[in-house]
C-alpha positions, 0 to 999 in steps of 0.5 A: 500500500502507498504511504498514507503520509506520502499521498497526503503530501502530494495532495497538499502540494498539488493544492498549494501549487495550484496557480493563483486565480485559477477557477476552483475545482469544478463541482462535478469533480467534487460530486464524483468524489462524493459518490465515490465516498458513498460507494466505498462507505457501503463496501466497507460496511458490507465487509464488516458485516461479512467478517462479523457473519464469519463468527456466527459459526455457519461459515468456514474460513482460513487465515487467507480470508482474514488477511485478504479482508483486512487488506481490502478494508485498509485499502478502502479506508485509505482511499476513503480518507483520500477522497475526503481530502479532495472535498475538504482541501486536505484538512485530513492529517489527523484522519490519516494518522488515525487510519495509520494507527489502526492499520498498524495495530491490525498488521501487528496483530496479524504478525502475533504482536499485541498493542496493549491499551495505553493505561496506568499499570493498575485500574480500580474495579470502578473503572472497568467495563466489559469492553475492557478485556484487552486491558483487564482480562476477561474475568475482571472486565466482566466483574467491572460490568457487574459492579458498574453497569448491573450494580451488583455487589462485587468485592472492591479491588483493582486489576494489574493490567495486561500492559503492566504484565507485558512490561514485567515479562519484557523486563525479565526476558521471559518471552524469549525464554518461553519461545525457546521452551516452546520449541522444546515442547514442539519437538517432544511435548510429553518429555519436555513439559515438566522441565519446561514448566519448572524452568519458566515458573522459576524465572517468573517467581525470581523476576523483579517488577518494573518500577512503574508496576511497583509504584502503581501497585503501592498506589492502588493498595493505598487507594483501596485502603482509602475507599475502605477507610482502613487497609484490607486485612487480606486480598484475593489475587486472581488470574484474569487472562485474555480468553478467560471466562469467555467462550473458552472458560479456562475454569480451574486452569489458572491459579488464584491466591487467597488470604494474601496480606497486602504486603505480599501482593507483589509475590502473589502477582508473580505466583498468578503469572507463573500459574499460567505455565503449570504443566496442566495450564500449558497443556490445556492451551496447547490442546485447545490450539492457543499460540503462546503469544495469546497467553496474556494475563491481567491479575486482579486484587480484591478484598477478601470477604469473611464468608459464612456460606459460598457456592456456585449456581447455574442460572438455567438447569438444563439437565432437570427434566421434570422442572425448569429452574436455577441450580444452586450448590452451597457449603459453609465458609470460603468459596475456593474449595467448594468450586474446586470440588474439595468439599461436599455441598448442599444442592437446591433447585429454585424457581425462575420467577420471584420469589424464587422458592426452592423446588427441591433440595439435597442437604449434604454432611459438611464437617469442615469449612475454609475460613480467614485467619485473624493474622492473615491467610486461611485455614480449615476449621471443624464444624459442630455436627448440628451445623455440618448437617444443617442447610446452608441457605434459607429461603431469603438467601435463595431469593437473593440468589435467584434475583441475581441469577435472572438479572445476569442471564437477562443481561448477558442473554446467555445462561451463566455459571456464577460464583458467589458468597454471603457474609455474616451480615447476610450480604450477597457478593458476586465473585464471578460470572461466565457463560455456561457451555452446554455439551451434548445435543442442544435443544431442537425446535420440535415437540413443545416448541413447535406446538407453542409457536403454532398456537402463538399469535404471529404479529408479522413474519418474513419482513425486513432483514435479519441482522443478528440471529437469536431470540428476544423476549420482553416488553416493547419500548418504542423510541421516537427521539433521543430523549426516549433513550435516557429512560430505556428500561433494562430487558426491553426490546427497542422498537424504532422507526429507523436505525441509529448508531445512537442506539449503541448506548442502550444495547447492553440493556436491550433484549432485541431491536426491531426497526421499520427502516434501515440497512443490514449493512449500516452502522447500527447493524455492525454494532448490533452484531458486535453485541450479538443482539437479536435484530431485524431492520426494515420491518416496515410496520413495527412502530405501527403495530407495537406500543410501549408496554406490549409483551412480544417475542422476536425470533430473529432466527426464523424472522417471526414476531409473536404477540406475548411471551413464547417461553418455549422459544426462550428455553430453546435459546437458553439451551441451544449450544453457543455457536462459536469455534475455538480455532486460532483463526476465530480468536484472531478474527475476534481480536481484529474486529475489536479494532474494526467494528466498534463505533465510538463516534455516535453523535455528529454534534458531540464535541468528541466527534473528531478525527482524533477520537477515531479509534477503529475503522468504523469510527473513521468511516462514520466520520467521513460519511458525515463530513462528506455530506456536510462538505457537499452542502457547504460547496453548494451554499458557496457555489464554488465551481457551480455558477460557471456551468451550463444551466437550463431553466425549469418550465413551470407556471410557478414563479420559481425562476429556477435554473438547473445544472445537470451533473450527469449531462454530457454538456450537449444541452446548452441553455433553453428550458426543460419541462418537469417531466423531463428532469433527470433528477429523481429527488427534484421530480419528487419535490416538484410533485409535492409542490404542485400536486399538493396545491400548497402554493397559494397566491391569494393575498393574506390579511396583515395586521399593522405590526406585521406590515411595519415589520415587513416594510422595515425589512423591505427598506433594507434595515437588516436581516437576510433580505439584504443578501441578493443571491440571484437566480434560484439554482438546482444542481442535480444528478439522477439521484442527487439534488442540491436546491437553493431557493430565494423566495422573497425573503425566505432562504431554503436549502435542500440537499438530497441523495435518493437511490436504491442503496439505503445506506446512501440516502440522506436529506437535509433541509434548511429554512431561514428568513421572512418579512414579519417580526421575529416572534412571528418568524420564530413561531413559523420555525416552530411550526415547521419543526413540528411538521419535520419531527412528525415526519421523523426528521432530526430537527434543530431550531435557532430563532427563525432558522430550522434545520432538519436531517434524515438518513438511511431510509429506503427509496419509497420513504425518500420519495415521500419525504421529498414530496412533503418538503415540496408541499412545505416549500409552497405553504411556508411563504406566507405562513408567518403572517397566518400564525397570529397566536402560539396555538396556531403553530400546532394546529397548522402542523396538524392540518398540513400533515393531513392535507399532504398525506395523500400526496406522500402516500402515493410515493409508496405506490410502485404502480405510480412510481416505476 
C-alpha cells in the first residue's frame, strides 16, 4: 500500500501549487468524489458485516480470508480518507494518522504482536467495563460490568493490567525464554513439559517488577485502603487472562491466591503469572490450539470477604427434566474449595420467577469449612455436627440468589455459571460470572416448541432483514427521539422507526431491536452484531403495530414476531449450544474486529466527534460519511465551481425562476428550458410533485395586521436581516439521484440537499429554512411550526430563532420519495405562513392540518404502480 503520509503530501502540494486565480475545482469533480465516498462507505460496511457473519459459526474460513479482508478494508479506508481530502482541501492529517494507527495495530496483530491499551499499570474495579478485556482480562472486565453497569455487589479491588504484565515479562526476558521452551515442547511435548514448566515458573517467581508496576501497585493498595477507610486485612489475587471466562472458560486452569496480606501482593502477582505455565495450564492451551503469544494475563486484587456460606449456581438447569429452574450448590465458609470440588455441598433447585422458592433440595454432611485467619491467610476449621448437617441457605438467601441469577442471564442473554458468597451480615457478593457451555445435543425446535409457536399469535413474519440471529423476549419500548433513550428500561426490546448508531448506548440493556427502516449493512447493524443482539431492520410496520408496554417475542432466527411471551422459544435459546469455534483463526478474527467494528463516534454534534477520537475503522468511516455530506452542502451554499456551468431553466407556471445544472449531462444541452417531466433528477421530480400536486402554493393575498406590515416594510427598506443578501437566480444542481436546491423566495432562504437511490445506506436529506418579512416572534413561531411538521415526519430537527434545520438518513427509496414530496408541499405553504400564525396555538394546529392535507400526496410515493 502507498504511504498514507506520502499521498497526503502530494495532495497538499498539488493544492498549494495550484496557480493563483485559477477557477476552483469544478463541482462535478467534487460530486464524483462524493459518490465515490458513498460507494466505498457501503463496501466497507458490507465487509464488516461479512467478517462479523464469519463468527456466527455457519461459515468456514482460513487465515487467507482474514488477511485478504483486512487488506481490502485498509485499502478502502485509505482511499476513503483520500477522497475526503479532495472535498475538504486536505484538512485530513489527523484522519490519516488515525487510519495509520489502526492499520498498524491490525498488521501487528496479524504478525502475533499485541498493542496493549495505553493505561496506568493498575485500574480500580470502578473503572472497568466489559469492553475492557484487552486491558483487564476477561474475568475482571466482566466483574467491572457487574459492579458498574448491573450494580451488583462485587468485592472492591483493582486489576494489574495486561500492559503492566507485558512490561514485567519484557523486563525479565521471559518471552524469549518461553519461545525457546516452546520449541522444546514442539519437538517432544510429553518429555519436555515438566522441565519446561519448572524452568519458566522459576524465572517468573525470581523476576523483579518494573518500577512503574511497583509504584502503581503501592498506589492502588493505598487507594483501596482509602475507599475502605482502613487497609484490607487480606486480598484475593486472581488470574484474569485474555480468553478467560469467555467462550473458552479456562475454569480451574489458572491459579488464584487467597488470604494474601497486602504486603505480599507483589509475590502473589508473580505466583498468578507463573500459574499460567503449570504443566496442566500449558497443556490445556496447547490442546485447545492457543499460540503462546495469546497467553496474556491481567491479575486482579480484591478484598477478601469473611464468608459464612459460598457456592456456585447455574442460572438455567438444563439437565432437570421434570422442572425448569436455577441450580444452586452451597457449603459453609470460603468459596475456593467448594468450586474446586474439595468439599461436599448442599444442592437446591429454585424457581425462575420471584420469589424464587426452592423446588427441591439435597442437604449434604459438611464437617469442615475454609475460613480467614485473624493474622492473615486461611485455614480449615471443624464444624459442630448440628451445623455440618444443617442447610446452608434459607429461603431469603435463595431469593437473593435467584434475583441475581435472572438479572445476569437477562443481561448477558446467555445462561451463566456464577460464583458467589454471603457474609455474616447476610450480604450477597458476586465473585464471578461466565457463560455456561452446554455439551451434548442442544435443544431442537420440535415437540413443545413447535406446538407453542403454532398456537402463538404471529404479529408479522418474513419482513425486513435479519441482522443478528437469536431470540428476544420482553416488553416493547418504542423510541421516537433521543430523549426516549435516557429512560430505556433494562430487558426491553427497542422498537424504532429507523436505525441509529445512537442506539449503541442502550444495547447492553436491550433484549432485541426491531426497526421499520434501515440497512443490514449500516452502522447500527455492525454494532448490533458486535453485541450479538437479536435484530431485524426494515420491518416496515413495527412502530405501527407495537406500543410501549406490549409483551412480544422476536425470533430473529426464523424472522417471526409473536404477540406475548413464547417461553418455549426462550428455553430453546437458553439451551441451544453457543455457536462459536475455538480455532486460532476465530480468536484472531475476534481480536481484529475489536479494532474494526466498534463505533465510538455516535453523535455528529458531540464535541468528541473528531478525527482524533477515531479509534477503529468504523469510527473513521462514520466520520467521513458525515463530513462528506456536510462538505457537499457547504460547496453548494458557496457555489464554488457551480455558477460557471451550463444551466437550463425549469418550465413551470410557478414563479420559481429556477435554473438547473445537470451533473450527469454530457454538456450537449446548452441553455433553453426543460419541462418537469423531463428532469433527470429523481429527488427534484419528487419535490416538484409535492409542490404542485399538493396545491400548497397559494397566491391569494393574506390579511396583515399593522405590526406585521411595519415589520415587513422595515425589512423591505433594507434595515437588516437576510433580505439584504441578493443571491440571484434560484439554482438546482442535480444528478439522477442527487439534488442540491437553493431557493430565494422573497425573503425566505431554503436549502435542500438530497441523495435518493436504491442503496439505503446512501440516502440522506437535509433541509434548511431561514428568513421572512414579519417580526421575529412571528418568524420564530413559523420555525416552530415547521419543526413540528419535520419531527412528525421523523426528521432530526434543530431550531435557532427563525432558522430550522432538519436531517434524515438511511431510509429506503419509497420513504425518500415521500419525504421529498412533503418538503415540496412545505416549500409552497411556508411563504406566507408567518403572517397566518397570529397566536402560539396556531403553530400546532397548522402542523396538524398540513400533515393531513399532504398525506395523500406522500402516500402515493409508496405506490410502485405510480412510481416505476
